[in-house]
C-alpha positions, 0 to 999 in steps of 0.5 A, spaced: 517 465 521 513 471 524 507 474 520 511 480 520 516 477 516 512 474 512 508 480 511 515 484 509 517 478 504 510 479 501 511 487 500 518 486 498 516 481 493 510 486 491 516 491 490 520 487 486 514 485 481 512 492 481 519 494 479 519 489 473 513 492 471 515 499 471 521 500 467 518 507 464 522 513 466 520 518 471 515 524 468 519 528 473 525 532 470 528 534 477 531 529 482 526 528 488 529 531 494 527 529 501 522 535 502 518 533 496 519 526 498 516 527 505 510 531 502 509 526 497 508 521 502 504 525 506 499 526 500 499 519 499 497 517 507 492 523 507 489 520 500 489 513 503 486 515 510 480 518 506 479 512 502 479 508 508 474 513 511 469 512 505 469 504 506 462 503 509 461 500 516 456 495 514 461 493 507 462 485 508 468 486 504 471 491 509 477 488 511 479 486 503 477 493 501 482 496 507 488 492 505 487 493 497 487 501 499 493 500 503 497 496 498 495 501 492 498 506 497 504 503 497 504 502 490 503 510 489 508 511 494 513 507 490 511 509 483 506 514 483 499 514 481 500 512 474 502 505 476 495 504 478 492 505 471 496 499 469 492 493 468 498 489 470 499 492 476 491 491 478 492 483 476 498 483 481 494 486 487 489 481 486 494 476 486 497 479 492 491 479 496 489 472 494 496 469 496 495 473 503 488 470 504 491 463 502 496 463 508 492 462 514 497 466 518 498 471 513 490 472 512 490 473 520 495 478 520 492 482 514 485 482 518 489 485 524 492 490 519 486 492 516 482 492 522 487 497 525 487 501 518 479 501 519 480 504 526 483 510 524 488 509 530 492 516 532 498 516 529 496 512 523 498 517 518 505 518 520 506 511 521 504 510 514 508 516 511 514 513 515 513 506 512 513 508 505 520 509 502 521 515 497 518 514 491 517 518 485 
């Protein structure tokens, strides 16, 4: 199995677990149309990129922090910023990262992804926006 499919399986598992934790109705009273969903994804991507830039170049946990920012961005894109305030969500993120590090192939793929996130490659913001499904 390729590391990409393992990563996709992990993200799908994370979405499923997060969905089980998040049974609260949306605070938004109007349905999300594609324009507002795209604006939301752009906002989340911008926030993720800003947080990535704030990670110190000499930080020994640089890759770990970058992956955490990316995972949190996924949750915000899917469920809204209030999801991060839930302590269960934080524990789930801890478990996801521990699981990723426990599998050598997945850990290597996560490190490569973190390096790419930290490098701030051109087009990364657009790629992030397109990777996230419309959330709240």
